[in-house]
C-alpha positions as a Markdown table, in Angstrom:
| # | Residue | x | y | z |
|---|---|---|---|---|
| 1 | Unk | 90.0 | 101.4 | 128.8 |
| 2 | Unk | 89.9 | 104.7 | 128.9 |
| 3 | Unk | 92.9 | 104.9 | 131.6 |
| 4 | Unk | 95.2 | 103.2 | 129.3 |
| 5 | Unk | 94.6 | 105.9 | 126.3 |
| 6 | Unk | 98.0 | 106.2 | 125.6 |
| 7 | Unk | 99.3 | 102.7 | 126.1 |
| 8 | Unk | 96.3 | 101.4 | 123.8 |
| 9 | Unk | 98.0 | 103.7 | 121.7 |
| 10 | Unk | 100.9 | 102.8 | 121.9 |
| 11 | Unk | 100.7 | 99.2 | 121.3 |
| 12 | Unk | 98.3 | 100.1 | 118.0 |
| 13 | Unk | 101.3 | 102.0 | 116.5 |
| 14 | Unk | 103.7 | 98.8 | 117.4 |
| 15 | Unk | 100.8 | 96.3 | 116.2 |
| 16 | Unk | 100.8 | 98.6 | 112.8 |
| 17 | Unk | 104.5 | 98.9 | 112.7 |
| 18 | Unk | 104.8 | 94.9 | 112.9 |
| 19 | Unk | 101.8 | 94.0 | 110.5 |
| 20 | Unk | 103.6 | 96.7 | 107.9 |
| 21 | Unk | 106.8 | 94.7 | 107.9 |
| 22 | Unk | 105.2 | 91.4 | 107.9 |
| 23 | Unk | 103.2 | 92.5 | 104.5 |
| 24 | Unk | 106.6 | 93.5 | 103.2 |
| 25 | Unk | 108.0 | 90.2 | 104.0 |
| 26 | Unk | 105.1 | 88.5 | 102.4 |
| 27 | Unk | 105.5 | 90.4 | 99.2 |
| 28 | Unk | 109.1 | 89.2 | 98.8 |
| 29 | Unk | 107.5 | 85.9 | 99.5 |
| 30 | Unk | 105.5 | 86.3 | 96.7 |
| 31 | Unk | 107.8 | 87.2 | 94.2 |
| 32 | Unk | 109.9 | 83.9 | 95.1 |
| 33 | Unk | 107.3 | 81.5 | 95.5 |
| 34 | Unk | 105.9 | 83.0 | 92.0 |
| 35 | Unk | 109.1 | 81.6 | 90.5 |
| 36 | Unk | 108.6 | 77.8 | 92.3 |
| 37 | Unk | 104.9 | 77.5 | 92.7 |
| 38 | Unk | 102.1 | 79.3 | 91.5 |
| 39 | Unk | 99.8 | 77.4 | 94.2 |
| 40 | Unk | 102.2 | 78.6 | 97.2 |
| 41 | Unk | 101.8 | 82.0 | 95.5 |
| 42 | Unk | 98.1 | 82.5 | 95.3 |
| 43 | Unk | 97.8 | 81.3 | 98.9 |
| 44 | Unk | 100.5 | 84.3 | 99.7 |
| 45 | Unk | 98.5 | 86.7 | 97.9 |
| 46 | Unk | 95.1 | 85.4 | 99.8 |
| 47 | Unk | 97.0 | 85.9 | 103.3 |
| 48 | Unk | 98.8 | 89.3 | 102.2 |
| 49 | Unk | 95.1 | 90.4 | 101.4 |
| 50 | Unk | 94.4 | 89.7 | 104.7 |
| 51 | Unk | 97.0 | 91.4 | 106.5 |
| 52 | Unk | 96.0 | 94.3 | 104.3 |
| 53 | Unk | 92.9 | 94.2 | 105.6 |
| 54 | Unk | 94.0 | 94.3 | 109.5 |
| 55 | Unk | 96.8 | 96.5 | 108.7 |
| 56 | Unk | 94.4 | 98.8 | 107.5 |
| 57 | Unk | 91.8 | 98.3 | 110.6 |
| 58 | Unk | 94.6 | 98.7 | 112.7 |
| 59 | Unk | 95.5 | 101.9 | 111.7 |
| 60 | Unk | 91.7 | 103.3 | 111.4 |
| 61 | Unk | 91.3 | 102.4 | 115.5 |
| 62 | Unk | 94.9 | 104.4 | 115.9 |
| 63 | Unk | 93.2 | 107.3 | 114.1 |
| 64 | Unk | 90.1 | 107.1 | 116.4 |
| 65 | Unk | 90.1 | 109.1 | 119.4 |
| 66 | Unk | 89.8 | 107.0 | 122.9 |
| 67 | Unk | 86.4 | 107.9 | 124.6 |
| 68 | Unk | 83.5 | 106.3 | 126.0 |
| 69 | Unk | 82.4 | 104.3 | 123.4 |
| 70 | Unk | 84.9 | 102.4 | 123.6 |
| 71 | Unk | 85.0 | 98.9 | 126.3 |
| 72 | Unk | 87.1 | 97.6 | 128.6 |
| 73 | Unk | 89.2 | 94.9 | 126.9 |
| 74 | Unk | 92.3 | 92.6 | 127.2 |
| 75 | Unk | 95.5 | 94.3 | 127.6 |
| 76 | Unk | 97.8 | 91.4 | 128.0 |
| 77 | Unk | 95.6 | 89.6 | 125.2 |
| 78 | Unk | 97.1 | 92.7 | 122.8 |
| 79 | Unk | 100.5 | 92.0 | 124.8 |
| 80 | Unk | 100.4 | 88.4 | 123.5 |
| 81 | Unk | 99.5 | 89.3 | 120.2 |
| 82 | Unk | 102.0 | 91.5 | 119.8 |
| 83 | Unk | 104.5 | 89.5 | 120.9 |
| 84 | Unk | 102.9 | 86.4 | 118.8 |
| 85 | Unk | 103.4 | 88.5 | 115.7 |
| 86 | Unk | 106.9 | 89.4 | 116.5 |
| 87 | Unk | 108.0 | 85.6 | 117.1 |
| 88 | Unk | 106.5 | 85.0 | 113.7 |
| 89 | Unk | 108.3 | 87.4 | 112.3 |
| 90 | Unk | 111.7 | 86.6 | 113.6 |
| 91 | Unk | 110.6 | 83.1 | 112.8 |
| 92 | Unk | 110.3 | 84.0 | 109.3 |
| 93 | Unk | 113.7 | 85.8 | 109.2 |
| 94 | Unk | 115.6 | 83.0 | 110.5 |
| 95 | Unk | 114.1 | 80.9 | 108.1 |
| 96 | Unk | 114.9 | 83.4 | 105.1 |
| 97 | Unk | 118.6 | 83.4 | 106.4 |
| 98 | Unk | 118.4 | 79.6 | 106.4 |
| 99 | Unk | 117.6 | 79.6 | 102.8 |
| 100 | Unk | 119.8 | 81.7 | 101.6 |
| 101 | Unk | 122.7 | 80.2 | 103.1 |
| 102 | Unk | 121.6 | 77.0 | 101.4 |
| 103 | Unk | 121.3 | 78.4 | 97.8 |
| 104 | Unk | 124.9 | 80.4 | 98.6 |
| 105 | Unk | 126.3 | 76.4 | 99.6 |
| 106 | Unk | 124.5 | 75.3 | 96.5 |
| 107 | Unk | 125.7 | 78.0 | 94.6 |
| 108 | Unk | 129.4 | 77.2 | 95.8 |
| 109 | Unk | 129.0 | 73.2 | 95.3 |
| 110 | Unk | 127.8 | 73.6 | 91.8 |
| 111 | Unk | 130.6 | 76.0 | 90.5 |
| 112 | Unk | 133.0 | 73.8 | 92.2 |
| 113 | Unk | 131.4 | 70.5 | 90.2 |
| 114 | Unk | 131.4 | 72.2 | 87.1 |
| 115 | Unk | 135.7 | 73.4 | 87.2 |
| 116 | Unk | 135.9 | 69.7 | 88.5 |
| 117 | Unk | 134.7 | 68.7 | 84.9 |
| 118 | Unk | 136.1 | 71.7 | 82.8 |
| 119 | Unk | 139.7 | 70.2 | 84.6 |
| 120 | Unk | 138.7 | 66.5 | 83.6 |
| 121 | Unk | 137.5 | 67.9 | 80.0 |
| 122 | Unk | 140.6 | 69.8 | 79.1 |
| 123 | Unk | 142.7 | 66.2 | 80.4 |
| 124 | Unk | 141.1 | 64.3 | 78.5 |
| 125 | Unk | 141.3 | 66.3 | 75.1 |
| 126 | Unk | 145.1 | 66.5 | 75.7 |
| 127 | Unk | 145.4 | 63.0 | 76.1 |
| 128 | Unk | 143.9 | 62.3 | 72.7 |
| 129 | Unk | 145.2 | 65.0 | 70.6 |
| 130 | Unk | 149.1 | 63.7 | 71.6 |
| 131 | Unk | 148.2 | 60.1 | 71.0 |
| 132 | Unk | 146.7 | 61.2 | 67.6 |
| 133 | Unk | 150.1 | 62.8 | 66.7 |
| 134 | Unk | 152.3 | 59.9 | 67.8 |
| 135 | Unk | 150.3 | 57.5 | 65.6 |
| 136 | Unk | 150.6 | 60.1 | 62.6 |
| 137 | Unk | 154.8 | 60.7 | 63.4 |
| 138 | Unk | 155.2 | 56.9 | 63.3 |
| 139 | Unk | 152.7 | 56.5 | 60.5 |
| 140 | Unk | 155.2 | 58.9 | 58.5 |
| 141 | Unk | 157.9 | 57.1 | 59.8 |
| 142 | Unk | 156.9 | 53.9 | 58.5 |
| 143 | Unk | 156.3 | 54.6 | 55.2 |
| 144 | Unk | 159.4 | 56.8 | 54.5 |
| 145 | Unk | 160.9 | 53.6 | 55.7 |
| 146 | Unk | 159.2 | 51.7 | 53.2 |
| 147 | Unk | 160.0 | 53.5 | 50.5 |
| 148 | Unk | 163.7 | 53.9 | 51.1 |
| 149 | Unk | 163.8 | 49.9 | 51.2 |
| 150 | Unk | 161.9 | 50.1 | 47.5 |
| 151 | Unk | 164.6 | 52.5 | 46.2 |
| 152 | Unk | 167.5 | 51.3 | 47.5 |
| 153 | Unk | 166.3 | 47.2 | 45.8 |
| 154 | Unk | 165.3 | 49.0 | 42.4 |
| 155 | Unk | 169.2 | 50.9 | 42.8 |
| 156 | Unk | 170.4 | 47.1 | 43.4 |
| 157 | Unk | 169.0 | 45.5 | 40.3 |
| 158 | Unk | 169.4 | 48.7 | 37.9 |
| 159 | Unk | 173.3 | 48.4 | 39.6 |
| 160 | Unk | 173.3 | 44.3 | 38.8 |
| 161 | Unk | 172.2 | 44.8 | 35.1 |
| 162 | Unk | 175.0 | 47.7 | 34.4 |
| 163 | Unk | 176.9 | 45.1 | 36.1 |
| 164 | Unk | 176.5 | 42.2 | 33.4 |
| 165 | Unk | 176.3 | 44.4 | 30.4 |
| 166 | Unk | 179.4 | 45.8 | 31.5 |
| 167 | Unk | 180.6 | 42.1 | 31.7 |
| 168 | Unk | 179.6 | 40.9 | 28.3 |
| 169 | Unk | 180.9 | 43.6 | 26.6 |
| 170 | Unk | 184.4 | 43.2 | 28.2 |
| 171 | Unk | 184.4 | 39.6 | 27.3 |
| 172 | Unk | 183.6 | 40.5 | 23.4 |
| 173 | Unk | 186.6 | 43.0 | 23.6 |
| 174 | Unk | 188.7 | 40.3 | 24.7 |
| 175 | Unk | 187.9 | 37.7 | 22.0 |
| 176 | Unk | 188.2 | 40.9 | 19.5 |
| 177 | Unk | 191.7 | 41.8 | 21.1 |
| 178 | Unk | 192.6 | 38.0 | 20.8 |
| 179 | Unk | 191.2 | 37.4 | 17.1 |
| 180 | Unk | 193.1 | 40.8 | 15.9 |
| 181 | Unk | 196.5 | 39.6 | 17.6 |
| 182 | Unk | 196.0 | 36.8 | 16.3 |
| 183 | Unk | 195.6 | 37.5 | 12.6 |
| 184 | Unk | 197.7 | 40.3 | 12.7 |
| 185 | Unk | 195.9 | 42.9 | 10.9 |
| 186 | Unk | 196.8 | 46.1 | 9.7 |
| 187 | Unk | 197.4 | 49.3 | 11.4 |
| 188 | Unk | 194.6 | 50.8 | 10.0 |
| 189 | Unk | 192.0 | 47.9 | 10.9 |
| 190 | Unk | 193.4 | 48.2 | 14.7 |
| 191 | Unk | 192.9 | 51.9 | 15.0 |
| 192 | Unk | 189.0 | 51.2 | 13.3 |
| 193 | Unk | 189.2 | 48.3 | 15.9 |
| 194 | Unk | 190.4 | 50.9 | 18.6 |
| 195 | Unk | 188.1 | 53.4 | 17.5 |
| 196 | Unk | 185.0 | 51.3 | 18.0 |
| 197 | Unk | 186.5 | 50.2 | 20.8 |
| 198 | Unk | 186.8 | 53.3 | 22.6 |
| 199 | Unk | 182.9 | 54.1 | 21.5 |
| 200 | Unk | 182.0 | 51.3 | 22.8 |
| 201 | Unk | 184.1 | 51.3 | 25.8 |
| 202 | Unk | 182.0 | 54.7 | 26.5 |
| 203 | Unk | 178.6 | 53.0 | 27.5 |
| 204 | Unk | 181.1 | 50.8 | 30.1 |
| 205 | Unk | 182.4 | 54.3 | 31.4 |
| 206 | Unk | 179.3 | 55.7 | 31.7 |
| 207 | Unk | 178.2 | 52.2 | 33.8 |
| 208 | Unk | 181.1 | 52.4 | 36.1 |
| 209 | Unk | 180.2 | 55.9 | 36.9 |
| 210 | Unk | 176.7 | 55.4 | 37.2 |
| 211 | Unk | 177.8 | 52.3 | 39.7 |
| 212 | Unk | 180.0 | 54.7 | 41.5 |
| 213 | Unk | 177.1 | 57.1 | 42.3 |
| 214 | Unk | 174.6 | 54.3 | 42.7 |
| 215 | Unk | 176.9 | 53.3 | 45.5 |
| 216 | Unk | 177.2 | 57.0 | 46.7 |
| 217 | Unk | 173.9 | 57.7 | 46.9 |
| 218 | Unk | 173.5 | 54.2 | 48.8 |
| 219 | Unk | 175.7 | 54.6 | 51.2 |
| 220 | Unk | 174.1 | 58.4 | 51.4 |
| 221 | Unk | 171.0 | 56.5 | 52.3 |
| 222 | Unk | 171.7 | 53.9 | 54.5 |
| 223 | Unk | 173.4 | 57.0 | 56.7 |
| 224 | Unk | 169.9 | 58.3 | 56.8 |
| 225 | Unk | 168.1 | 56.0 | 57.6 |
| 226 | Unk | 170.5 | 55.4 | 60.6 |
| 227 | Unk | 170.3 | 59.0 | 61.5 |
| 228 | Unk | 166.2 | 57.9 | 61.2 |
| 229 | Unk | 166.1 | 54.9 | 63.1 |
| 230 | Unk | 168.4 | 56.9 | 65.7 |
| 231 | Unk | 166.0 | 59.7 | 65.8 |
| 232 | Unk | 162.8 | 56.7 | 66.6 |
| 233 | Unk | 164.4 | 55.3 | 68.9 |
| 234 | Unk | 165.2 | 58.1 | 71.0 |
| 235 | Unk | 161.7 | 59.7 | 70.0 |
| 236 | Unk | 160.3 | 56.1 | 71.4 |
| 237 | Unk | 162.3 | 56.8 | 74.3 |
| 238 | Unk | 161.0 | 60.2 | 74.7 |
| 239 | Unk | 157.9 | 59.2 | 74.3 |
| 240 | Unk | 157.9 | 56.5 | 77.2 |
| 241 | Unk | 159.5 | 59.4 | 79.2 |
| 242 | Unk | 156.3 | 61.5 | 78.7 |
| 243 | Unk | 154.0 | 58.9 | 78.8 |
| 244 | Unk | 155.3 | 57.4 | 82.3 |
| 245 | Unk | 155.6 | 61.4 | 83.5 |
| 246 | Unk | 151.7 | 61.5 | 82.6 |
| 247 | Unk | 151.1 | 58.6 | 83.7 |
| 248 | Unk | 151.8 | 59.8 | 87.3 |
| 249 | Unk | 150.5 | 63.6 | 86.8 |
| 250 | Unk | 147.6 | 61.7 | 86.0 |
| 251 | Unk | 147.6 | 59.7 | 89.4 |
| 252 | Unk | 148.6 | 62.9 | 91.2 |
| 253 | Unk | 145.2 | 64.7 | 89.8 |
| 254 | Unk | 143.0 | 61.5 | 89.8 |
| 255 | Unk | 144.4 | 61.1 | 94.1 |
| 256 | Unk | 143.5 | 64.8 | 94.5 |
| 257 | Unk | 140.2 | 64.7 | 92.7 |
| 258 | Unk | 139.4 | 61.9 | 94.9 |
| 259 | Unk | 140.2 | 63.8 | 98.2 |
| 260 | Unk | 138.5 | 66.9 | 96.9 |
| 261 | Unk | 135.3 | 64.4 | 96.5 |
| 262 | Unk | 135.8 | 62.6 | 99.8 |
| 263 | Unk | 136.0 | 66.6 | 101.2 |
| 264 | Unk | 133.0 | 67.2 | 99.5 |
| 265 | Unk | 131.1 | 64.1 | 100.9 |
| 266 | Unk | 131.8 | 64.9 | 104.1 |
| 267 | Unk | 130.7 | 68.8 | 103.3 |
| 268 | Unk | 127.3 | 67.8 | 102.2 |
| 269 | Unk | 126.9 | 65.4 | 105.1 |
| 270 | Unk | 127.8 | 68.4 | 107.7 |
| 271 | Unk | 125.8 | 70.6 | 105.9 |
| 272 | Unk | 122.8 | 67.5 | 105.7 |
| 273 | Unk | 123.1 | 67.4 | 109.3 |
| 274 | Unk | 123.2 | 71.2 | 110.4 |
| 275 | Unk | 120.4 | 71.6 | 108.3 |
| 276 | Unk | 118.6 | 69.0 | 110.3 |
| 277 | Unk | 119.6 | 70.3 | 113.6 |
| 278 | Unk | 118.5 | 73.1 | 112.4 |
| 279 | Unk | 115.2 | 72.6 | 111.2 |
| 280 | Unk | 114.6 | 70.0 | 113.7 |
| 281 | Unk | 115.4 | 73.1 | 116.6 |
| 282 | Unk | 112.8 | 75.6 | 114.4 |
| 283 | Unk | 110.6 | 72.5 | 114.4 |
| 284 | Unk | 110.4 | 72.7 | 118.3 |
| 285 | Unk | 110.7 | 76.8 | 119.1 |
| 286 | Unk | 107.6 | 76.8 | 116.3 |
| 287 | Unk | 105.8 | 74.3 | 118.2 |
| 288 | Unk | 106.8 | 75.9 | 121.7 |
| 289 | Unk | 105.4 | 79.1 | 120.4 |
| 290 | Unk | 102.2 | 77.9 | 119.1 |
| 291 | Unk | 101.3 | 75.6 | 122.3 |
| 292 | Unk | 102.5 | 79.5 | 124.2 |
| 293 | Unk | 99.8 | 81.2 | 121.8 |
| 294 | Unk | 97.0 | 78.5 | 122.4 |
| 295 | Unk | 97.8 | 78.6 | 126.4 |
| 296 | Unk | 97.9 | 82.6 | 125.9 |
| 297 | Unk | 94.5 | 82.7 | 124.2 |
| 298 | Unk | 92.7 | 80.3 | 126.5 |
| 299 | Unk | 93.9 | 82.7 | 129.6 |
| 300 | Unk | 92.3 | 85.4 | 127.8 |
| 301 | Unk | 89.2 | 83.5 | 126.9 |
| 302 | Unk | 89.0 | 82.6 | 130.6 |
| 303 | Unk | 89.7 | 86.2 | 131.3 |
| 304 | Unk | 87.0 | 87.6 | 129.5 |
| 305 | Unk | 84.5 | 84.9 | 130.6 |
| 306 | Unk | 85.4 | 85.9 | 134.3 |
| 307 | Unk | 85.1 | 89.7 | 133.4 |
| 308 | Unk | 81.7 | 89.2 | 131.6 |
| 309 | Unk | 80.2 | 86.8 | 134.8 |
| 310 | Unk | 81.7 | 89.9 | 136.9 |
| 311 | Unk | 79.7 | 92.2 | 134.8 |
| 312 | Unk | 77.0 | 90.1 | 134.8 |
| 313 | Unk | 76.5 | 89.5 | 138.7 |
| 314 | Unk | 76.8 | 93.4 | 138.8 |
| 315 | Unk | 74.2 | 93.9 | 136.8 |
| 316 | Unk | 71.9 | 91.5 | 138.3 |
| 317 | Unk | 72.7 | 93.3 | 141.5 |
| 318 | Unk | 71.8 | 96.6 | 140.1 |
| 319 | Unk | 68.6 | 95.0 | 138.6 |
| 320 | Unk | 67.7 | 93.7 | 142.0 |
| 321 | Unk | 68.6 | 96.6 | 143.8 |
| 322 | Unk | 66.2 | 98.7 | 141.5 |
| 323 | Unk | 63.4 | 96.1 | 141.2 |
| 324 | Unk | 62.7 | 97.2 | 144.6 |
| 325 | Unk | 62.3 | 101.2 | 143.5 |
| 326 | Unk | 60.1 | 100.3 | 141.0 |
| 327 | Unk | 58.7 | 97.5 | 137.7 |
| 328 | Unk | 59.4 | 99.8 | 135.7 |
| 329 | Unk | 62.9 | 100.7 | 136.1 |
| 330 | Unk | 63.2 | 97.4 | 136.6 |
| 331 | Unk | 62.2 | 96.4 | 132.8 |
| 332 | Unk | 64.4 | 99.5 | 131.6 |
| 333 | Unk | 67.7 | 98.1 | 133.4 |
| 334 | Unk | 67.1 | 94.4 | 132.6 |
| 335 | Unk | 66.9 | 95.5 | 128.6 |
| 336 | Unk | 70.0 | 97.8 | 129.2 |
| 337 | Unk | 71.8 | 94.5 | 131.1 |
| 338 | Unk | 70.8 | 92.0 | 128.3 |
| 339 | Unk | 71.9 | 94.5 | 125.8 |
| 340 | Unk | 74.9 | 95.0 | 127.5 |
| 341 | Unk | 75.4 | 91.1 | 127.8 |
| 342 | Unk | 74.7 | 90.7 | 124.3 |
| 343 | Unk | 77.5 | 93.2 | 123.1 |
| 344 | Unk | 80.6 | 91.6 | 125.8 |
| 345 | Unk | 79.5 | 88.3 | 123.7 |
| 346 | Unk | 79.9 | 89.5 | 120.4 |
| 347 | Unk | 83.1 | 91.1 | 121.6 |
| 348 | Unk | 84.0 | 87.8 | 123.1 |
| 349 | Unk | 83.3 | 86.2 | 120.1 |
| 350 | Unk | 85.1 | 88.1 | 117.8 |
| 351 | Unk | 88.3 | 88.0 | 119.8 |
| 352 | Unk | 87.9 | 84.6 | 119.7 |
| 353 | Unk | 87.8 | 84.1 | 116.4 |
| 354 | Unk | 91.0 | 86.5 | 115.2 |
| 355 | Unk | 92.8 | 85.3 | 117.7 |
| 356 | Unk | 91.8 | 81.1 | 116.3 |
| 357 | Unk | 92.2 | 83.1 | 112.5 |
| 358 | Unk | 95.7 | 84.4 | 113.4 |
| 359 | Unk | 96.6 | 80.6 | 115.0 |
| 360 | Unk | 95.3 | 79.4 | 111.9 |
| 361 | Unk | 97.1 | 81.6 | 109.4 |
| 362 | Unk | 100.2 | 81.4 | 111.0 |
| 363 | Unk | 100.2 | 77.9 | 111.5 |
| 364 | Unk | 99.8 | 77.3 | 107.6 |
| 365 | Unk | 102.4 | 79.8 | 107.3 |
| 366 | Unk | 104.7 | 77.9 | 109.2 |
| 367 | Unk | 103.7 | 74.3 | 107.5 |
| 368 | Unk | 104.2 | 75.9 | 104.1 |
| 369 | Unk | 108.1 | 77.0 | 105.4 |
| 370 | Unk | 108.4 | 73.5 | 106.7 |
| 371 | Unk | 107.2 | 72.0 | 103.3 |
| 372 | Unk | 109.4 | 74.2 | 101.0 |
| 373 | Unk | 112.5 | 74.0 | 102.9 |
| 374 | Unk | 112.2 | 69.9 | 103.0 |
| 375 | Unk | 111.1 | 70.3 | 99.4 |
| 376 | Unk | 114.7 | 72.1 | 98.9 |
| 377 | Unk | 116.4 | 69.6 | 101.5 |
| 378 | Unk | 115.6 | 66.7 | 98.9 |
| 379 | Unk | 116.4 | 68.3 | 95.8 |
| 380 | Unk | 119.7 | 69.4 | 97.7 |
| 381 | Unk | 120.0 | 65.7 | 99.2 |
| 382 | Unk | 119.1 | 64.5 | 95.1 |
| 383 | Unk | 122.0 | 67.0 | 93.6 |
| 384 | Unk | 124.5 | 65.3 | 96.3 |
| 385 | Unk | 123.5 | 62.0 | 95.6 |
| 386 | Unk | 123.8 | 62.5 | 91.6 |
| 387 | Unk | 127.5 | 64.4 | 92.4 |
| 388 | Unk | 128.1 | 61.3 | 94.2 |
| 389 | Unk | 127.3 | 59.4 | 91.6 |
| 390 | Unk | 129.4 | 61.4 | 89.5 |
| 391 | Unk | 132.3 | 61.1 | 91.6 |
| 392 | Unk | 131.8 | 57.5 | 91.6 |
| 393 | Unk | 131.8 | 57.6 | 87.4 |
| 394 | Unk | 134.8 | 59.0 | 87.3 |
| 395 | Unk | 137.1 | 56.7 | 89.5 |
| 396 | Unk | 135.8 | 53.7 | 88.1 |
| 397 | Unk | 136.4 | 55.5 | 84.9 |
| 398 | Unk | 140.6 | 56.7 | 85.8 |
| 399 | Unk | 140.7 | 53.2 | 87.5 |
| 400 | Unk | 140.7 | 51.2 | 84.5 |
| 401 | Unk | 142.3 | 53.6 | 82.0 |
| 402 | Unk | 145.7 | 51.9 | 80.6 |
| 403 | Unk | 148.0 | 53.5 | 78.3 |
| 404 | Unk | 149.4 | 52.4 | 75.5 |
| 405 | Unk | 151.9 | 53.6 | 72.8 |
| 406 | Unk | 151.7 | 51.5 | 69.1 |
| 407 | Unk | 155.2 | 49.7 | 68.0 |
| 408 | Unk | 156.6 | 49.6 | 64.7 |
| 409 | Unk | 156.7 | 53.4 | 63.8 |
| 410 | Unk | 157.3 | 53.9 | 60.1 |
| 411 | Unk | 159.2 | 56.5 | 58.3 |
| 412 | Unk | 157.3 | 59.7 | 55.9 |
| 413 | Unk | 157.7 | 58.7 | 52.0 |
| 414 | Unk | 160.7 | 60.0 | 50.7 |
| 415 | Unk | 160.0 | 62.1 | 47.1 |
| 416 | Unk | 160.6 | 61.1 | 43.7 |
| 417 | Unk | 162.6 | 63.6 | 42.3 |
| 418 | Unk | 165.9 | 63.0 | 39.9 |
| 419 | Unk | 168.4 | 62.8 | 41.9 |
| 420 | Unk | 171.8 | 65.1 | 41.2 |
| 421 | Unk | 174.2 | 62.6 | 41.3 |
| 422 | Unk | 172.7 | 61.3 | 38.2 |
| 423 | Unk | 173.3 | 64.5 | 36.2 |
| 424 | Unk | 176.6 | 64.7 | 37.4 |
| 425 | Unk | 178.0 | 61.8 | 36.6 |
| 426 | Unk | 176.6 | 62.3 | 33.0 |
| 427 | Unk | 178.9 | 65.6 | 32.7 |
| 428 | Unk | 181.7 | 63.7 | 33.7 |
| 429 | Unk | 180.9 | 61.0 | 31.5 |
| 430 | Unk | 181.2 | 63.2 | 28.6 |
| 431 | Unk | 184.0 | 65.0 | 29.6 |
| 432 | Unk | 185.8 | 62.1 | 29.2 |
| 433 | Unk | 185.0 | 61.0 | 25.5 |
| 434 | Unk | 185.7 | 64.3 | 24.8 |
| 435 | Unk | 189.3 | 64.6 | 26.2 |
| 436 | Unk | 189.7 | 60.6 | 24.7 |
| 437 | Unk | 188.1 | 61.6 | 21.5 |
| 438 | Unk | 191.0 | 64.4 | 21.3 |
| 439 | Unk | 193.7 | 62.2 | 22.1 |
């Protein structure tokens, strides 16, 4: 080993760098595991402490000078361990990259799902608001039409009563005039009768003016009613056209959503297939790496055993040679050979235990990564299944949705206020009475 001092220092420095990078990556893994699983975090903490101890030992070995106390070791085995650590670091970095890619894809899928749900919710709210506004407008129109009909009926009854009163008073006047003419009353009594008839006729004139005003008002109301009916028909036509347009838009949106859902399902299937392929490939590589590590460990152990046997033979040969020279030296050489053999066996056992421990730690870490990725794959598949169920529910909901338009719209009620035509008619009646009195 003394002839390979520079190579040994370079190898120890490379091992220290790799252990330092593995220590940093395990610190990041502990931060992620604290959010997900405390058991895994505890295991990672223990493994991190072991890696820290190994890093400390390697740094001490780097700082120590190479002298005669160093025994011959296996450079090939150290190179194999370094290659194993490099392969383990590469496998961990690839697993972390795969995890980041899967999380990014999952975040994108969740954003698309939330956007689709928000769009569907806004569309449903707009449809409900439009239906409520339409129903309120139809109710107002119906109430207005009923009020107009009731007012027209009341005015018709009042007009009929006034007509009957005018007819009865006209008959009484005709009878009185016939009586006066038959009995030839005097002029004074005729004037008084005429004045009284004029006074009685004021009510009839007012009734006639009210009748004309009522007919005019009814005619205006009929025109307003016709206009309201025309407006209602136009509104119905517009609402039908709007409903048809909304139905077409809704069908287009549903088709678009179905297409997006199909694309998302295909994308999810591709992601699952790619994940399975990548996982199977990584599993095969990991198995190959572990088999290669075991093979190299066995080769290193066999090589160490061969060297130990060779040194034992050399020592035995030296002992045989020294037996010829003296019995005292023979005893010392036997003790030295036995001590060297025990020391080499201890080193061989320690190296074997280190290799087995490193292999076991690497196997446990790979199994932990496998379980973690399998758990995430199950979560992703469950979310994909729930998302597919939501898409199916939306399809069923929108496929059974039918738009209905309520019939028999009602006009809004007409406010009960005094008509201006009544006041105008009263003014005309008073003016006519004053003119007749002056005449």
